[in-house]
C-alpha positions as CSV (number, residue, x, y, z in Angstrom):
1,X,96.2,234.9,36.6
2,X,96.8,232.7,33.6
3,X,100.8,234.0,33.9
4,X,103.8,233.3,35.1
5,X,104.0,236.1,37.3
6,X,107.5,237.8,37.7
7,X,106.7,239.9,41.1
8,X,104.8,237.2,42.8
9,X,108.3,234.3,42.7
10,X,108.1,233.7,46.5
11,X,104.8,231.6,45.5
12,X,103.7,228.4,44.3
13,X,103.5,228.4,40.4
14,X,100.5,225.8,38.9
15,X,100.4,224.9,35.9
16,X,97.1,223.9,34.6
17,X,95.9,222.4,31.5
18,X,92.2,224.3,32.0
19,X,92.1,228.3,32.1
20,X,92.4,229.3,35.3
21,X,90.2,231.9,34.6
22,X,87.4,229.3,33.8
23,X,88.1,227.2,37.4
24,X,85.9,229.5,40.0
25,X,86.9,229.8,43.3
26,X,90.8,228.6,43.1
27,X,92.7,229.2,46.1
28,X,94.6,232.2,46.9
29,X,98.2,232.5,47.0
30,X,99.3,230.6,44.6
31,X,100.1,231.7,41.0
32,X,98.4,229.8,38.3
33,X,99.0,229.6,34.4
34,X,98.0,227.8,31.3
35,X,99.5,224.9,29.6
36,X,97.8,222.4,27.6
37,X,100.5,220.6,25.6
38,X,101.5,223.8,22.8
39,X,104.9,223.7,22.0
40,X,105.6,226.7,24.0
41,X,105.9,227.1,27.3
42,X,104.0,229.5,29.8
43,X,106.7,230.7,31.8
44,X,110.2,228.6,33.3
45,X,108.9,225.0,34.3
46,X,111.9,225.2,37.0
47,X,108.9,227.5,39.1
48,X,106.9,224.9,38.7
49,X,105.1,223.4,41.8
50,X,102.0,222.2,41.0
51,X,101.6,220.2,37.2
52,X,98.4,219.2,36.3
53,X,99.5,216.8,33.1
54,X,97.3,218.0,29.7
55,X,94.5,215.5,29.8
56,X,94.9,213.0,26.9
57,X,97.9,214.7,25.2
58,X,100.2,211.5,25.4
59,X,102.9,210.5,27.4
60,X,105.5,212.8,24.9
61,X,103.1,215.8,26.1
62,X,103.1,214.8,29.3
63,X,106.7,214.3,30.2
64,X,108.2,217.0,28.3
65,X,108.6,219.8,30.9
66,X,109.0,217.5,33.6
67,X,112.9,217.4,33.6
68,X,113.1,221.2,34.1
69,X,110.8,221.0,36.9
70,X,113.6,221.4,39.6
71,X,110.8,222.8,42.2
72,X,108.2,220.2,41.4
73,X,105.7,219.1,44.3
74,X,103.0,217.3,42.4
75,X,102.2,215.8,39.4
76,X,98.4,215.8,38.8
77,X,96.9,213.7,36.1
78,X,93.4,214.0,35.0
79,X,93.3,209.9,34.2
80,X,92.7,206.5,36.8
81,X,95.5,205.4,34.6
82,X,98.9,206.7,35.5
83,X,101.6,204.2,33.8
84,X,102.7,206.6,31.4
85,X,104.1,208.7,34.6
86,X,104.7,206.4,37.0
87,X,108.6,205.8,35.0
88,X,109.1,209.4,35.6
89,X,108.8,209.3,39.2
90,X,112.5,207.9,40.0
91,X,113.6,211.6,38.5
92,X,111.6,213.8,39.9
93,X,112.5,216.2,43.0
94,X,112.4,214.0,45.9
95,X,109.0,214.0,48.0
96,X,107.5,214.8,44.2
97,X,104.0,213.2,44.7
98,X,101.6,211.9,41.6
99,X,98.2,212.1,42.3
100,X,95.6,210.1,40.0
101,X,92.0,210.9,39.0
102,X,90.2,208.4,41.2
103,X,86.5,209.2,40.7
104,X,86.9,211.6,37.8
105,X,85.6,209.5,35.1
106,X,83.8,207.0,36.7
107,X,80.3,208.6,35.4
108,X,81.6,208.8,31.6
109,X,83.1,205.4,32.1
110,X,80.1,203.3,33.2
111,X,78.0,205.2,30.7
112,X,80.3,203.7,27.6
113,X,80.2,200.5,29.3
114,X,76.4,200.0,29.3
115,X,76.7,202.0,26.2
116,X,78.9,199.0,24.9
117,X,77.5,196.3,26.3
118,X,73.9,197.4,24.9
119,X,74.5,197.7,21.7
120,X,76.9,194.5,21.1
121,X,74.2,192.5,22.5
122,X,71.5,194.4,20.6
123,X,73.5,193.9,17.7
124,X,73.3,198.1,17.1
125,X,76.1,198.0,14.5
126,X,74.7,195.5,12.3
127,X,71.6,197.9,12.3
128,X,73.1,200.7,11.4
129,X,75.2,199.6,8.6
130,X,71.8,197.7,7.5
131,X,70.4,201.9,7.9
132,X,73.3,202.8,6.0
133,X,71.8,200.8,3.0
134,X,68.1,201.6,3.0
135,X,67.6,198.0,4.7
136,X,65.4,196.9,7.1
137,X,66.6,193.8,9.0
138,X,65.0,192.9,11.8
139,X,66.4,190.4,14.0
140,X,65.9,188.1,17.7
141,X,69.0,189.5,20.0
142,X,69.5,189.0,23.3
143,X,68.8,191.0,26.3
144,X,70.8,192.4,29.3
145,X,68.1,191.5,31.0
146,X,68.6,187.9,32.8
147,X,72.3,187.9,31.9
148,X,74.8,187.0,34.4
149,X,78.0,189.5,34.2
150,X,81.5,189.4,35.7
151,X,83.1,193.3,36.3
152,X,86.6,192.1,36.4
153,X,88.3,195.1,38.6
154,X,86.2,197.2,41.2
155,X,87.7,200.5,42.0
156,X,85.5,203.7,41.7
157,X,85.0,203.1,37.7
158,X,83.8,199.1,38.7
159,X,81.2,199.8,41.5
160,X,79.7,203.1,39.1
161,X,79.5,199.9,36.1
162,X,77.3,197.6,39.0
163,X,75.6,201.0,39.8
164,X,73.9,201.7,36.0
165,X,73.5,197.5,35.6
166,X,71.4,197.5,38.5
167,X,68.4,198.9,36.6
168,X,68.7,196.1,33.7
169,X,67.2,193.0,35.7
170,X,70.4,191.1,35.5
171,X,70.5,188.0,36.7
172,X,73.6,188.4,38.7
173,X,76.5,191.0,38.8
174,X,80.0,189.1,40.3
175,X,82.3,191.3,41.4
176,X,86.7,191.0,40.6
177,X,89.3,193.1,42.4
178,X,92.7,192.5,43.2
179,X,92.0,190.9,46.3
180,X,88.6,189.9,48.4
181,X,86.5,192.3,50.3
182,X,83.0,192.7,51.1
183,X,81.0,195.9,50.0
184,X,77.5,196.9,50.6
185,X,76.1,195.4,47.4
186,X,77.8,192.1,48.1
187,X,81.0,190.4,48.2
188,X,84.3,190.6,45.5
189,X,86.0,187.7,44.6
190,X,89.9,188.2,44.4
191,X,91.6,187.3,41.0
192,X,92.4,184.0,41.9
193,X,89.1,183.1,41.8
194,X,88.4,183.9,37.7
195,X,88.9,180.3,36.2
196,X,86.3,179.6,38.4
197,X,84.3,182.5,37.7
198,X,84.2,183.2,33.6
199,X,82.9,179.7,32.6
200,X,79.4,181.1,34.1
201,X,79.4,184.8,33.1
202,X,77.6,185.8,29.9
203,X,79.3,189.1,29.8
204,X,82.9,190.0,31.1
205,X,83.3,194.1,31.6
206,X,86.9,194.7,32.1
207,X,87.7,198.1,34.2
208,X,90.8,197.0,36.1
209,X,93.8,199.6,35.9
210,X,96.8,197.9,33.4
211,X,99.8,197.2,36.5
212,X,102.4,194.7,35.9
213,X,99.9,192.2,37.7
214,X,97.4,192.8,34.7
215,X,99.0,193.6,31.7
216,X,97.8,190.6,29.5
217,X,95.4,189.5,32.2
218,X,92.8,188.2,28.9
219,X,95.3,186.2,27.4
220,X,94.6,182.8,25.4
221,X,93.4,180.9,28.9
222,X,91.1,183.7,30.5
223,X,89.1,183.5,27.3
224,X,89.2,180.1,26.6
225,X,87.2,179.8,30.0
226,X,84.3,182.0,28.8
227,X,81.3,180.6,27.9
228,X,80.2,180.3,23.9
229,X,78.8,183.2,22.9
230,X,80.3,185.2,25.7
231,X,80.6,189.1,25.2
232,X,83.7,190.7,26.1
233,X,83.8,194.6,27.1
234,X,87.0,196.1,27.7
235,X,86.9,200.0,29.3
236,X,90.3,199.7,30.9
237,X,93.1,199.6,29.0
238,X,94.3,197.7,25.9
239,X,97.3,196.0,27.4
240,X,94.6,194.3,29.5
241,X,93.7,191.7,26.6
242,X,96.1,190.0,24.4
243,X,95.4,190.7,21.0
244,X,96.2,188.3,19.2
245,X,94.3,185.4,21.5
246,X,91.2,187.8,21.2
247,X,91.6,187.6,17.4
248,X,91.9,184.0,17.3
249,X,88.0,184.0,19.1
250,X,86.7,186.2,17.0
251,X,87.7,184.8,14.1
252,X,86.1,181.6,15.4
253,X,83.3,183.1,16.1
254,X,82.9,181.9,19.3
255,X,83.4,185.3,21.6
256,X,82.0,188.6,20.8
257,X,83.7,191.9,21.8
258,X,83.3,195.6,22.8
259,X,86.3,197.6,23.1
260,X,86.6,201.2,23.7
261,X,90.7,200.5,24.7
262,X,93.3,198.1,22.1
263,X,96.5,197.0,21.4
264,X,98.0,198.6,19.8
265,X,96.0,202.7,20.7
266,X,95.5,204.3,18.1
267,X,94.5,200.8,16.5
268,X,96.5,201.5,12.9
269,X,94.7,201.3,9.3
270,X,94.5,197.6,8.5
271,X,94.9,195.6,11.8
272,X,92.8,192.8,11.7
273,X,91.1,193.9,14.6
274,X,88.9,196.3,12.6
275,X,87.8,193.7,10.1
276,X,87.2,190.7,13.3
277,X,83.6,189.3,13.5
278,X,81.8,190.5,16.6
279,X,83.8,193.4,17.1
280,X,82.8,196.7,18.2
281,X,85.3,199.5,18.4
282,X,85.0,202.6,19.8
283,X,88.3,205.0,20.1
284,X,89.1,205.3,23.6
285,X,86.7,207.7,24.3
286,X,85.6,206.2,28.2
287,X,86.6,209.5,30.2
288,X,85.7,212.3,27.6
289,X,82.2,213.5,27.6
290,X,80.2,216.6,29.0
291,X,81.0,214.9,32.3
292,X,84.7,215.7,32.0
293,X,85.0,219.5,32.3
294,X,83.4,219.8,35.8
295,X,84.4,217.0,37.4
296,X,88.3,218.1,36.3
297,X,87.3,221.4,37.6
298,X,86.2,220.6,41.1
299,X,88.8,218.1,41.7
300,X,91.3,221.0,40.9
301,X,90.1,223.0,42.7
302,X,90.0,220.4,45.6
303,X,93.5,219.9,45.4
304,X,95.2,222.9,44.6
305,X,93.2,223.8,48.1
306,X,94.7,221.1,49.9
307,X,98.0,221.8,48.2
308,X,97.9,225.8,49.7
309,X,96.9,224.6,52.8
310,X,99.5,222.2,52.8
311,X,96.9,219.6,53.7
312,X,97.0,215.5,52.5
313,X,96.2,215.7,49.0
314,X,93.9,213.3,48.1
315,X,94.8,210.0,45.3
316,X,98.7,209.5,46.1
317,X,99.7,206.8,43.9
318,X,103.6,207.1,44.0
319,X,106.0,209.8,45.5
320,X,109.8,210.0,44.9
């Protein structure tokens, strides 16, 4: 079932980055091929109707077969952000749907957002360096308890972050999204309210998608409105933050930051962000964890069942 079957040319073919035999209960009526970005395609790309993009292999790999996929009907990403795929949509066969993976990385990314927040507040990087040096360096650090947290980007990941913050006795959690609405946990403020909300936040967590409206959302003006000593946590995309403006604030010692994503990314050796004071950096690992694979399999199983039955797909973000 992991190869392009020439005897079933009338059946739609799905290219999957996970070996099909490792996904239980895939729907019948489709053929399956395994391609995770290797140099050789698993068959003729023109036969592929459902293309699931290899995970974390980069835009060049993800888009390489698209120009040859003349029978394409669905492009399924395994990330919530699809900014690398959106420019390809106009050149895809008419009617092809691009779907993101909203919900797939909620648990893992929310966990990392809390990990970065707690590690930065409690000074864990400094303690690790002291351990490497064999030195005992106790110090008083701020707790997450009694802090005011501002979550910028209140989609499914932002909501998952708040779910986990609930156990930490925060003074308040304030939610911001593109437009105002009301949730079970309380009101969501529009982005236009940020100038009034930023000065009260001890921790600002960015979990917004990268769109034309959010490029460099955290610019010099945004950062200047953050209170002295505040922590910026970015689990969104590197381009949401103006790196130069953030460097200026870090080097002055006024703000601290914990970043899972950077601009540029990967962050090149010698970049000043590596050595900036008060910054904790992880290499874009919000999604990849043991939580990824079972959720990716469940998403593919559901989407492929919908595709096989010609039912509406989930998470359609664009159509050619």
